[in-house]
N, CA, C and O atoms as a Tinker XYZ file with bonds, in Angstrom:
   468  protein
     1  N     10.552000  -15.597000   -4.080000    73     2
     2  CA    10.584000  -15.188000   -2.685000    64     1     3
     3  C     11.387000  -13.895000   -2.569000    63     2     4     5
     4  O     12.368000  -13.687000   -3.283000    81     3
     5  N     10.953000  -13.040000   -1.664000    73     3     6
     6  CA    11.604000  -11.764000   -1.405000    64     5     7
     7  C     11.894000  -11.671000    0.080000    63     6     8     9
     8  O     11.031000  -11.974000    0.904000    81     7
     9  N     13.102000  -11.253000    0.427000    73     7    10
    10  CA    13.458000  -11.002000    1.820000    64     9    11
    11  C     13.811000   -9.526000    1.935000    63    10    12    13
    12  O     14.750000   -9.053000    1.295000    81    11
    13  N     13.053000   -8.799000    2.756000    73    11    14
    14  CA    13.323000   -7.387000    3.006000    64    13    15
    15  C     13.954000   -7.251000    4.382000    63    14    16    17
    16  O     13.355000   -7.626000    5.391000    81    15
    17  N     15.161000   -6.713000    4.416000    73    15    18
    18  CA    15.841000   -6.454000    5.689000    64    17    19
    19  C     15.391000   -5.114000    6.269000    63    18    20    21
    20  O     15.784000   -4.750000    7.377000    81    19
    21  N     14.576000   -4.391000    5.527000    73    19    22
    22  CA    14.050000   -3.090000    5.962000    64    21    23
    23  C     12.747000   -3.321000    6.717000    63    22    24    25
    24  O     11.694000   -2.833000    6.307000    81    23
    25  N     12.814000   -4.048000    7.799000    73    23    26
    26  CA    11.646000   -4.456000    8.588000    64    25    27
    27  C     10.934000   -3.239000    9.163000    63    26    28    29
    28  O     11.621000   -2.355000    9.677000    81    27
    29  N      9.629000   -3.129000    9.117000    73    27    30
    30  CA     8.603000   -3.911000    8.436000    64    29    31
    31  C      8.119000   -3.244000    7.144000    63    30    32    33
    32  O      6.921000   -3.013000    6.977000    81    31
    33  N      9.025000   -2.940000    6.251000    73    31    34
    34  CA     8.715000   -2.230000    5.011000    64    33    35
    35  C      9.020000   -3.089000    3.781000    63    34    36    37
    36  O      9.866000   -3.982000    3.812000    81    35
    37  N      8.298000   -2.786000    2.698000    73    35    38
    38  CA     8.579000   -3.341000    1.376000    64    37    39
    39  C      8.639000   -2.188000    0.387000    63    38    40    41
    40  O      7.992000   -1.160000    0.588000    81    39
    41  N      9.415000   -2.355000   -0.683000    73    39    42
    42  CA     9.427000   -1.395000   -1.777000    64    41    43
    43  C      8.311000   -1.770000   -2.748000    63    42    44    45
    44  O      8.175000   -2.934000   -3.123000    81    43
    45  N      7.518000   -0.785000   -3.151000    73    43    46
    46  CA     6.440000   -1.018000   -4.108000    64    45    47
    47  C      6.535000   -0.009000   -5.245000    63    46    48    49
    48  O      6.934000    1.138000   -5.045000    81    47
    49  N      6.163000   -0.457000   -6.439000    73    47    50
    50  CA     6.042000    0.429000   -7.598000    64    49    51
    51  C      4.555000    0.610000   -7.839000    63    50    52    53
    52  O      3.815000   -0.365000   -7.970000    81    51
    53  N      4.122000    1.858000   -7.897000    73    51    54
    54  CA     2.693000    2.160000   -7.983000    64    53    55
    55  C      2.410000    2.995000   -9.224000    63    54    56    57
    56  O      3.149000    3.922000   -9.555000    81    55
    57  N      1.319000    2.641000   -9.904000    73    55    58
    58  CA     0.858000    3.400000  -11.063000    64    57    59
    59  C     -0.575000    3.851000  -10.815000    63    58    60    61
    60  O     -1.450000    3.043000  -10.503000    81    59
    61  N     -0.800000    5.156000  -10.960000    73    59    62
    62  CA    -2.141000    5.742000  -10.879000    64    61    63
    63  C     -2.263000    6.695000  -12.060000    63    62    64    65
    64  O     -1.548000    7.695000  -12.130000    81    63
    65  N     -3.163000    6.390000  -12.985000    73    63    66
    66  CA    -3.311000    7.191000  -14.211000    64    65    67
    67  C     -1.936000    7.314000  -14.876000    63    66    68    69
    68  O     -1.354000    6.292000  -15.242000    81    67
    69  N     -1.399000    8.520000  -15.045000    73    67    70
    70  CA    -0.092000    8.733000  -15.669000    64    69    71
    71  C      1.038000    8.855000  -14.642000    63    70    72    73
    72  O      2.184000    9.095000  -15.020000    81    71
    73  N      0.742000    8.697000  -13.386000    73    71    74
    74  CA     1.729000    8.813000  -12.305000    64    73    75
    75  C      2.313000    7.439000  -12.012000    63    74    76    77
    76  O      1.568000    6.475000  -11.835000    81    75
    77  N      3.640000    7.339000  -11.960000    73    75    78
    78  CA     4.310000    6.091000  -11.590000    64    77    79
    79  C      5.502000    6.440000  -10.706000    63    78    80    81
    80  O      6.304000    7.315000  -11.033000    81    79
    81  N      5.601000    5.736000   -9.579000    73    79    82
    82  CA     6.702000    5.990000   -8.666000    64    81    83
    83  C      6.914000    4.795000   -7.754000    63    82    84    85
    84  O      6.060000    3.914000   -7.657000    81    83
    85  N      8.058000    4.773000   -7.087000    73    83    86
    86  CA     8.356000    3.747000   -6.086000    64    85    87
    87  C      8.236000    4.355000   -4.697000    63    86    88    89
    88  O      8.548000    5.524000   -4.469000    81    87
    89  N      7.767000    3.506000   -3.769000    73    87    90
    90  CA     7.588000    3.944000   -2.389000    64    89    91
    91  C      8.071000    2.869000   -1.435000    63    90    92    93
    92  O      8.104000    1.685000   -1.771000    81    91
    93  N      8.435000    3.290000   -0.271000    73    91    94
    94  CA     8.742000    2.406000    0.856000    64    93    95
    95  C      7.433000    2.297000    1.632000    63    94    96    97
    96  O      6.992000    3.272000    2.240000    81    95
    97  N      6.809000    1.117000    1.617000    73    95    98
    98  CA     5.483000    0.943000    2.208000    64    97    99
    99  C      5.574000    0.163000    3.519000    63    98   100   101
   100  O      6.140000   -0.929000    3.567000    81    99
   101  N      5.016000    0.733000    4.569000    73    99   102
   102  CA     4.919000    0.066000    5.863000    64   101   103
   103  C      3.822000   -0.988000    5.795000    63   102   104   105
   104  O      2.700000   -0.679000    5.395000    81   103
   105  N      4.121000   -2.224000    6.177000    73   103   106
   106  CA     3.109000   -3.273000    6.226000    64   105   107
   107  C      2.276000   -3.074000    7.477000    63   106   108   109
   108  O      2.762000   -3.266000    8.591000    81   107
   109  N      1.019000   -2.688000    7.292000    73   107   110
   110  CA     0.123000   -2.351000    8.394000    64   109   111
   111  C     -0.973000   -3.408000    8.484000    63   110   112   113
   112  O     -1.981000   -3.327000    7.781000    81   111
   113  N     -0.775000   -4.391000    9.346000    73   111   114
   114  CA    -1.727000   -5.499000    9.462000    64   113   115
   115  C     -3.038000   -5.074000   10.110000    63   114   116   117
   116  O     -4.000000   -5.843000   10.092000    81   115
   117  N     -3.107000   -3.885000   10.676000    73   115   118
   118  CA    -4.343000   -3.389000   11.264000    64   117   119
   119  C     -5.207000   -2.599000   10.296000    63   118   120   121
   120  O     -6.307000   -2.175000   10.651000    81   119
   121  N     -4.721000   -2.395000    9.074000    73   119   122
   122  CA    -5.450000   -1.645000    8.046000    64   121   123
   123  C     -6.085000   -2.633000    7.080000    63   122   124   125
   124  O     -5.382000   -3.440000    6.472000    81   123
   125  N     -7.409000   -2.582000    6.930000    73   123   126
   126  CA    -8.143000   -3.527000    6.087000    64   125   127
   127  C     -8.076000   -3.205000    4.594000    63   126   128   129
   128  O     -8.353000   -4.074000    3.768000    81   127
   129  N     -7.716000   -1.983000    4.238000    73   127   130
   130  CA    -7.693000   -1.582000    2.834000    64   129   131
   131  C     -6.446000   -2.040000    2.109000    63   130   132   133
   132  O     -5.703000   -2.890000    2.599000    81   131
   133  N     -6.222000   -1.467000    0.935000    73   131   134
   134  CA    -5.075000   -1.835000    0.097000    64   133   135
   135  C     -3.859000   -0.968000    0.385000    63   134   136   137
   136  O     -2.889000   -1.425000    0.990000    81   135
   137  N     -3.918000    0.301000   -0.058000    73   135   138
   138  CA    -2.784000    1.213000    0.104000    64   137   139
   139  C     -3.245000    2.569000    0.594000    63   138   140   141
   140  O     -4.342000    3.027000    0.275000    81   139
   141  N     -2.390000    3.199000    1.371000    73   139   142
   142  CA    -2.558000    4.590000    1.776000    64   141   143
   143  C     -1.348000    5.344000    1.244000    63   142   144   145
   144  O     -0.210000    4.900000    1.394000    81   143
   145  N     -1.605000    6.483000    0.625000    73   143   146
   146  CA    -0.540000    7.359000    0.134000    64   145   147
   147  C     -0.565000    8.665000    0.899000    63   146   148   149
   148  O     -1.609000    9.054000    1.422000    81   147
   149  N      0.568000    9.350000    0.974000    73   147   150
   150  CA     0.602000   10.666000    1.620000    64   149   151
   151  C     -0.315000   11.664000    0.912000    63   150   152   153
   152  O     -0.382000   11.701000   -0.317000    81   151
   153  N     -1.006000   12.457000    1.695000    73   151   154
   154  CA    -1.909000   13.474000    1.137000    64   153   155
   155  C     -1.181000   14.472000    0.249000    63   154   156   157
   156  O     -1.795000   15.062000   -0.640000    81   155
   157  N      0.108000   14.672000    0.470000    73   155   158
   158  CA     0.889000   15.628000   -0.311000    64   157   159
   159  C      0.933000   15.273000   -1.800000    63   158   160   161
   160  O      1.280000   16.123000   -2.620000    81   159
   161  N      0.591000   14.049000   -2.161000    73   159   162
   162  CA     0.606000   13.630000   -3.568000    64   161   163
   163  C     -0.641000   14.039000   -4.339000    63   162   164   165
   164  O     -0.703000   13.859000   -5.555000    81   163
   165  N     -1.634000   14.587000   -3.644000    73   163   166
   166  CA    -2.913000   14.928000   -4.286000    64   165   167
   167  C     -2.723000   15.741000   -5.562000    63   166   168   169
   168  O     -3.376000   15.457000   -6.566000    81   167
   169  N     -1.850000   16.742000   -5.550000    73   167   170
   170  CA    -1.685000   17.607000   -6.723000    64   169   171
   171  C     -1.079000   16.857000   -7.905000    63   170   172   173
   172  O     -1.315000   17.243000   -9.050000    81   171
   173  N     -0.307000   15.801000   -7.666000    73   171   174
   174  CA     0.307000   15.028000   -8.742000    64   173   175
   175  C     -0.638000   13.977000   -9.320000    63   174   176   177
   176  O     -0.440000   13.516000  -10.443000    81   175
   177  N     -1.664000   13.598000   -8.557000    73   175   178
   178  CA    -2.541000   12.501000   -8.969000    64   177   179
   179  C     -3.791000   12.951000   -9.715000    63   178   180   181
   180  O     -4.453000   12.140000  -10.362000    81   179
   181  N     -4.113000   14.221000   -9.630000    73   179   182
   182  CA    -5.313000   14.704000  -10.301000    64   181   183
   183  C     -6.572000   14.380000   -9.521000    63   182   184   185
   184  O     -6.524000   14.087000   -8.326000    81   183
   185  N     -7.696000   14.436000  -10.211000    73   183   186
   186  CA    -8.981000   14.199000   -9.552000    64   185   187
   187  C     -9.113000   12.751000   -9.109000    63   186   188   189
   188  O     -8.707000   11.837000   -9.827000    81   187
   189  N     -9.679000   12.542000   -7.929000    73   187   190
   190  CA    -9.866000   11.168000   -7.450000    64   189   191
   191  C    -10.872000   10.407000   -8.318000    63   190   192   193
   192  O    -11.740000   11.003000   -8.957000    81   191
   193  N    -10.737000    9.084000   -8.326000    73   191   194
   194  CA   -11.652000    8.227000   -9.078000    64   193   195
   195  C    -12.949000    7.985000   -8.319000    63   194   196   197
   196  O    -13.998000    7.782000   -8.930000    81   195
   197  N    -12.886000    8.003000   -6.995000    73   195   198
   198  CA   -14.064000    7.778000   -6.160000    64   197   199
   199  C    -13.771000    8.229000   -4.740000    63   198   200   201
   200  O    -12.652000    8.639000   -4.429000    81   199
   201  N    -14.772000    8.154000   -3.884000    73   199   202
   202  CA   -14.592000    8.451000   -2.458000    64   201   203
   203  C    -14.974000    7.203000   -1.692000    63   202   204   205
   204  O    -15.859000    6.452000   -2.102000    81   203
   205  N    -14.298000    6.989000   -0.576000    73   203   206
   206  CA   -14.538000    5.794000    0.219000    64   205   207
   207  C    -14.600000    6.186000    1.693000    63   206   208   209
   208  O    -13.852000    7.050000    2.150000    81   207
   209  N    -15.503000    5.537000    2.429000    73   207   210
   210  CA   -15.576000    5.748000    3.868000    64   209   211
   211  C    -14.776000    4.650000    4.548000    63   210   212   213
   212  O    -14.988000    3.463000    4.299000    81   211
   213  N    -13.855000    5.062000    5.410000    73   211   214
   214  CA   -12.979000    4.134000    6.108000    64   213   215
   215  C    -13.036000    4.413000    7.604000    63   214   216   217
   216  O    -13.094000    5.566000    8.032000    81   215
   217  N    -13.021000    3.352000    8.386000    73   215   218
   218  CA   -13.012000    3.479000    9.845000    64   217   219
   219  C    -11.562000    3.578000   10.312000    63   218   220   221
   220  O    -10.736000    2.725000    9.984000    81   219
   221  N    -11.263000    4.614000   11.072000    73   219   222
   222  CA    -9.914000    4.840000   11.571000    64   221   223
   223  C     -9.661000    4.037000   12.845000    63   222   224   225
   224  O    -10.581000    3.444000   13.408000    81   223
   225  N     -8.404000    4.024000   13.292000    73   223   226
   226  CA    -8.021000    3.248000   14.472000    64   225   227
   227  C     -8.783000    3.672000   15.725000    63   226   228   229
   228  O     -9.006000    2.855000   16.619000    81   227
   229  N     -9.183000    4.939000   15.797000    73   227   230
   230  CA    -9.920000    5.411000   16.981000    64   229   231
   231  C    -11.414000    5.103000   16.899000    63   230   232   233
   232  O    -12.176000    5.476000   17.791000    81   231
   233  N    -11.836000    4.420000   15.824000    73   231   234
   234  CA   -13.229000    4.019000   15.684000    64   233   235
   235  C    -14.098000    4.971000   14.886000    63   234   236   237
   236  O    -15.234000    4.633000   14.555000    81   235
   237  N    -13.589000    6.157000   14.568000    73   235   238
   238  CA   -14.379000    7.105000   13.794000    64   237   239
   239  C    -14.336000    6.747000   12.307000    63   238   240   241
   240  O    -13.358000    6.180000   11.820000    81   239
   241  N    -15.406000    7.087000   11.600000    73   239   242
   242  CA   -15.472000    6.856000   10.160000    64   241   243
   243  C    -15.253000    8.185000    9.451000    63   242   244   245
   244  O    -15.756000    9.220000    9.888000    81   243
   245  N    -14.502000    8.151000    8.357000    73   243   246
   246  CA   -14.192000    9.365000    7.611000    64   245   247
   247  C    -14.157000    9.042000    6.131000    63   246   248   249
   248  O    -13.768000    7.942000    5.741000    81   247
   249  N    -14.564000   10.006000    5.296000    73   247   250
   250  CA   -14.506000    9.836000    3.847000    64   249   251
   251  C    -13.168000   10.329000    3.316000    63   250   252   253
   252  O    -12.643000   11.351000    3.759000    81   251
   253  N    -12.619000    9.573000    2.346000    73   251   254
   254  CA   -11.341000    9.924000    1.754000    64   253   255
   255  C    -11.433000    9.892000    0.235000    63   254   256   257
   256  O    -12.212000    9.131000   -0.339000    81   255
   257  N    -10.616000   10.738000   -0.411000    73   255   258
   258  CA   -10.424000   10.638000   -1.855000    64   257   259
   259  C     -9.702000    9.336000   -2.128000    63   258   260   261
   260  O     -8.834000    8.928000   -1.356000    81   259
   261  N    -10.060000    8.676000   -3.232000    73   259   262
   262  CA    -9.437000    7.392000   -3.538000    64   261   263
   263  C     -9.202000    7.267000   -5.042000    63   262   264   265
   264  O     -9.870000    7.906000   -5.855000    81   263
   265  N     -8.250000    6.439000   -5.377000    73   263   266
   266  CA    -7.832000    6.224000   -6.762000    64   265   267
   267  C     -7.752000    4.733000   -7.045000    63   266   268   269
   268  O     -7.462000    3.935000   -6.153000    81   267
   269  N     -8.013000    4.366000   -8.298000    73   267   270
   270  CA    -7.740000    3.016000   -8.760000    64   269   271
   271  C     -6.291000    3.019000   -9.232000    63   270   272   273
   272  O     -5.867000    3.954000   -9.912000    81   271
   273  N     -5.534000    1.999000   -8.885000    73   271   274
   274  CA    -4.145000    1.955000   -9.306000    64   273   275
   275  C     -3.607000    0.544000   -9.322000    63   274   276   277
   276  O     -4.278000   -0.402000   -8.912000    81   275
   277  N     -2.395000    0.420000   -9.799000    73   275   278
   278  CA    -1.701000   -0.858000   -9.815000    64   277   279
   279  C     -0.501000   -0.792000   -8.901000    63   278   280   281
   280  O      0.181000    0.231000   -8.836000    81   279
   281  N     -0.238000   -1.880000   -8.193000    73   279   282
   282  CA     0.935000   -1.940000   -7.324000    64   281   283
   283  C      1.698000   -3.231000   -7.590000    63   282   284   285
   284  O      1.114000   -4.308000   -7.707000    81   283
   285  N      3.001000   -3.097000   -7.682000    73   283   286
   286  CA     3.902000   -4.235000   -7.866000    64   285   287
   287  C      4.887000   -4.231000   -6.703000    63   286   288   289
   288  O      5.429000   -3.182000   -6.354000    81   287
   289  N      5.119000   -5.377000   -6.111000    73   287   290
   290  CA     6.091000   -5.477000   -5.027000    64   289   291
   291  C      7.466000   -5.666000   -5.661000    63   290   292   293
   292  O      7.735000   -6.685000   -6.296000    81   291
   293  N      8.326000   -4.674000   -5.479000    73   291   294
   294  CA     9.637000   -4.643000   -6.116000    64   293   295
   295  C     10.520000   -5.760000   -5.551000    63   294   296   297
   296  O     10.662000   -5.901000   -4.336000    81   295
   297  N     11.105000   -6.544000   -6.448000    73   295   298
   298  CA    12.033000   -7.591000   -6.048000    64   297   299
   299  C     11.397000   -8.936000   -5.774000    63   298   300   301
   300  O     12.093000   -9.877000   -5.395000    81   299
   301  N     10.106000   -9.050000   -5.955000    73   299   302
   302  CA     9.418000  -10.304000   -5.652000    64   301   303
   303  C      9.800000  -11.413000   -6.625000    63   302   304   305
   304  O      9.645000  -12.594000   -6.312000    81   303
   305  N     10.297000  -11.043000   -7.800000    73   303   306
   306  CA    10.745000  -12.060000   -8.748000    64   305   307
   307  C      9.710000  -12.402000   -9.788000    63   306   308   309
   308  O     10.060000  -12.860000  -10.875000    81   307
   309  N      8.435000  -12.191000   -9.485000    73   307   310
   310  CA     7.386000  -12.382000  -10.473000    64   309   311
   311  C      6.735000  -11.026000  -10.702000    63   310   312   313
   312  O      6.601000  -10.231000   -9.772000    81   311
   313  N      6.342000  -10.770000  -11.904000    73   311   314
   314  CA     5.750000   -9.480000  -12.252000    64   313   315
   315  C      4.252000   -9.492000  -11.969000    63   314   316   317
   316  O      3.442000   -9.402000  -12.892000    81   315
   317  N      3.887000   -9.603000  -10.710000    73   315   318
   318  CA     2.487000   -9.602000  -10.317000    64   317   319
   319  C      2.083000   -8.166000  -10.004000    63   318   320   321
   320  O      2.675000   -7.521000   -9.139000    81   319
   321  N      1.076000   -7.673000  -10.710000    73   319   322
   322  CA     0.557000   -6.333000  -10.457000    64   321   323
   323  C     -0.848000   -6.482000   -9.909000    63   322   324   325
   324  O     -1.713000   -7.078000  -10.550000    81   323
   325  N     -1.068000   -5.947000   -8.740000    73   323   326
   326  CA    -2.379000   -6.007000   -8.099000    64   325   327
   327  C     -3.115000   -4.707000   -8.384000    63   326   328   329
   328  O     -2.550000   -3.626000   -8.218000    81   327
   329  N     -4.378000   -4.801000   -8.814000    73   327   330
   330  CA    -5.202000   -3.617000   -9.009000    64   329   331
   331  C     -5.852000   -3.302000   -7.669000    63   330   332   333
   332  O     -6.534000   -4.144000   -7.085000    81   331
   333  N     -5.637000   -2.096000   -7.195000    73   331   334
   334  CA    -6.017000   -1.770000   -5.822000    64   333   335
   335  C     -6.707000   -0.422000   -5.732000    63   334   336   337
   336  O     -6.705000    0.371000   -6.674000    81   335
   337  N     -7.298000   -0.187000   -4.565000    73   335   338
   338  CA    -7.830000    1.116000   -4.206000    64   337   339
   339  C     -6.818000    1.814000   -3.311000    63   338   340   341
   340  O     -6.287000    1.209000   -2.380000    81   339
   341  N     -6.549000    3.089000   -3.592000    73   339   342
   342  CA    -5.538000    3.845000   -2.865000    64   341   343
   343  C     -6.184000    5.092000   -2.294000    63   342   344   345
   344  O     -6.784000    5.876000   -3.029000    81   343
   345  N     -6.066000    5.282000   -0.971000    73   343   346
   346  CA    -6.601000    6.487000   -0.345000    64   345   347
   347  C     -5.459000    7.405000    0.064000    63   346   348   349
   348  O     -4.321000    6.965000    0.230000    81   347
   349  N     -5.773000    8.678000    0.222000    73   347   350
   350  CA    -4.793000    9.672000    0.635000    64   349   351
   351  C     -5.032000   10.035000    2.090000    63   350   352   353
   352  O     -6.126000   10.451000    2.470000    81   351
   353  N     -3.987000    9.871000    2.901000    73   351   354
   354  CA    -4.106000   10.135000    4.340000    64   353   355
   355  C     -2.708000   10.237000    4.935000    63   354   356   357
   356  O     -1.854000    9.390000    4.670000    81   355
   357  N     -2.479000   11.244000    5.719000    73   355   358
   358  CA    -1.224000   11.352000    6.461000    64   357   359
   359  C     -0.018000   11.606000    5.591000    63   358   360   361
   360  O     -0.117000   12.247000    4.545000    81   359
   361  N      1.141000   11.094000    6.033000    73   359   362
   362  CA     2.385000   11.392000    5.326000    64   361   363
   363  C      3.271000   10.169000    5.082000    63   362   364   365
   364  O      4.463000   10.308000    4.807000    81   363
   365  N      2.688000    8.971000    5.182000    73   363   366
   366  CA     3.465000    7.756000    4.958000    64   365   367
   367  C      2.681000    6.808000    4.061000    63   366   368   369
   368  O      1.451000    6.829000    4.044000    81   367
   369  N      3.409000    5.973000    3.312000    73   367   370
   370  CA     2.781000    4.955000    2.479000    64   369   371
   371  C      2.569000    3.703000    3.333000    63   370   372   373
   372  O      3.505000    3.208000    3.960000    81   371
   373  N      1.329000    3.192000    3.352000    73   371   374
   374  CA     0.978000    2.002000    4.119000    64   373   375
   375  C      0.390000    0.953000    3.194000    63   374   376   377
   376  O     -0.386000    1.278000    2.296000    81   375
   377  N      0.758000   -0.312000    3.410000    73   375   378
   378  CA     0.152000   -1.425000    2.694000    64   377   379
   379  C     -0.689000   -2.205000    3.693000    63   378   380   381
   380  O     -0.190000   -2.626000    4.736000    81   379
   381  N     -1.966000   -2.398000    3.373000    73   379   382
   382  CA    -2.884000   -3.056000    4.294000    64   381   383
   383  C     -3.214000   -4.488000    3.918000    63   382   384   385
   384  O     -2.642000   -5.061000    2.991000    81   383
   385  N     -4.156000   -5.048000    4.668000    73   383   386
   386  CA    -4.572000   -6.434000    4.505000    64   385   387
   387  C     -5.145000   -6.745000    3.124000    63   386   388   389
   388  O     -5.117000   -7.896000    2.688000    81   387
   389  N     -5.660000   -5.738000    2.438000    73   387   390
   390  CA    -6.188000   -5.962000    1.092000    64   389   391
   391  C     -5.153000   -6.548000    0.157000    63   390   392   393
   392  O     -5.506000   -7.263000   -0.781000    81   391
   393  N     -3.871000   -6.259000    0.391000    73   391   394
   394  CA    -2.785000   -6.832000   -0.401000    64   393   395
   395  C     -2.080000   -7.930000    0.387000    63   394   396   397
   396  O     -1.794000   -8.995000   -0.161000    81   395
   397  N     -1.798000   -7.690000    1.654000    73   395   398
   398  CA    -1.047000   -8.648000    2.472000    64   397   399
   399  C     -1.681000  -10.035000    2.443000    63   398   400   401
   400  O     -0.971000  -11.038000    2.378000    81   399
   401  N     -3.024000  -10.100000    2.491000    73   399   402
   402  CA    -3.689000  -11.405000    2.542000    64   401   403
   403  C     -3.565000  -12.195000    1.231000    63   402   404   405
   404  O     -3.884000  -13.384000    1.205000    81   403
   405  N     -3.111000  -11.561000    0.153000    73   403   406
   406  CA    -2.906000  -12.239000   -1.121000    64   405   407
   407  C     -1.539000  -12.917000   -1.195000    63   406   408   409
   408  O     -1.247000  -13.643000   -2.146000    81   407
   409  N     -0.708000  -12.675000   -0.186000    73   407   410
   410  CA     0.668000  -13.160000   -0.163000    64   409   411
   411  C      0.919000  -13.992000    1.081000    63   410   412   413
   412  O      0.132000  -13.961000    2.027000    81   411
   413  N      2.004000  -14.728000    1.078000    73   411   414
   414  CA     2.476000  -15.365000    2.302000    64   413   415
   415  C      3.541000  -14.434000    2.865000    63   414   416   417
   416  O      4.617000  -14.294000    2.283000    81   415
   417  N      3.245000  -13.799000    3.996000    73   415   418
   418  CA     4.139000  -12.816000    4.599000    64   417   419
   419  C      4.564000  -13.320000    5.968000    63   418   420   421
   420  O      3.723000  -13.662000    6.800000    81   419
   421  N      5.876000  -13.365000    6.200000    73   419   422
   422  CA     6.413000  -13.783000    7.488000    64   421   423
   423  C      7.199000  -12.624000    8.087000    63   422   424   425
   424  O      8.153000  -12.132000    7.485000    81   423
   425  N      6.791000  -12.195000    9.269000    73   423   426
   426  CA     7.525000  -11.178000   10.012000    64   425   427
   427  C      8.505000  -11.938000   10.907000    63   426   428   429
   428  O      8.113000  -12.496000   11.932000    81   427
   429  N      9.764000  -11.956000   10.519000    73   427   430
   430  CA    10.753000  -12.814000   11.152000    64   429   431
   431  C     11.490000  -12.089000   12.277000    63   430   432   433
   432  O     12.466000  -11.375000   12.048000    81   431
   433  N     10.996000  -12.293000   13.490000    73   431   434
   434  CA    11.645000  -11.821000   14.721000    64   433   435
   435  C     12.041000  -10.354000   14.697000    63   434   436   437
   436  O     13.077000   -9.990000   15.253000    81   435
   437  N     11.243000   -9.507000   14.067000    73   435   438
   438  CA    11.522000   -8.073000   14.052000    64   437   439
   439  C     12.765000   -7.687000   13.286000    63   438   440   441
   440  O     13.272000   -6.579000   13.461000    81   439
   441  N     13.275000   -8.578000   12.434000    73   439   442
   442  CA    14.507000   -8.241000   11.716000    64   441   443
   443  C     14.347000   -8.250000   10.198000    63   442   444   445
   444  O     15.070000   -7.548000    9.492000    81   443
   445  N     13.396000   -9.046000    9.694000    73   443   446
   446  CA    13.196000   -9.107000    8.254000    64   445   447
   447  C     11.760000   -9.504000    7.933000    63   446   448   449
   448  O     11.049000  -10.068000    8.764000    81   447
   449  N     11.356000   -9.192000    6.701000    73   447   450
   450  CA    10.048000   -9.600000    6.199000    64   449   451
   451  C     10.292000  -10.525000    5.012000    63   450   452   453
   452  O     11.028000  -10.176000    4.090000    81   451
   453  N      9.679000  -11.695000    5.035000    73   451   454
   454  CA     9.810000  -12.662000    3.941000    64   453   455
   455  C      8.454000  -12.724000    3.233000    63   454   456   457
   456  O      7.422000  -12.941000    3.868000    81   455
   457  N      8.472000  -12.532000    1.911000    73   455   458
   458  CA     7.235000  -12.494000    1.120000    64   457   459
   459  C      7.318000  -13.540000    0.019000    63   458   460   461
   460  O      8.323000  -13.641000   -0.684000    81   459
   461  N      6.239000  -14.322000   -0.123000    73   459   462
   462  CA     6.127000  -15.304000   -1.195000    64   461   463
   463  C      4.754000  -15.157000   -1.820000    63   462   464   465
   464  O      3.790000  -14.761000   -1.164000    81   463
   465  N      4.682000  -15.490000   -3.120000    73   463   466
   466  CA     3.400000  -15.449000   -3.826000    64   465   467
   467  C      2.666000  -16.740000   -3.564000    63   466   468
   468  O      1.556000  -16.931000   -4.061000    81   467
């Protein structure tokens, strides 16, 4: 079990090709995908693995560069690495339902996030 007092964020370790780094990821329950990374990382990640069409919050559909990668939730206690699709958009790291639904996540009164496998 992991308790994050940094509500509503979790620390994640992400690997894409030869790139590995840790990020503070906002848990976005309205996002159906796996992960969103800041567009500024494009030069560090190299060529995208594929392109994906995603529907934005305003209802419009847009194509994005995407990468295959691994994500580990830091501090969870078990070394579970999820293979995910990662798109580049905006300037913040977001974790969506593609990962959240694999876990038991409790948003505790706006003060902490509790995560269990």
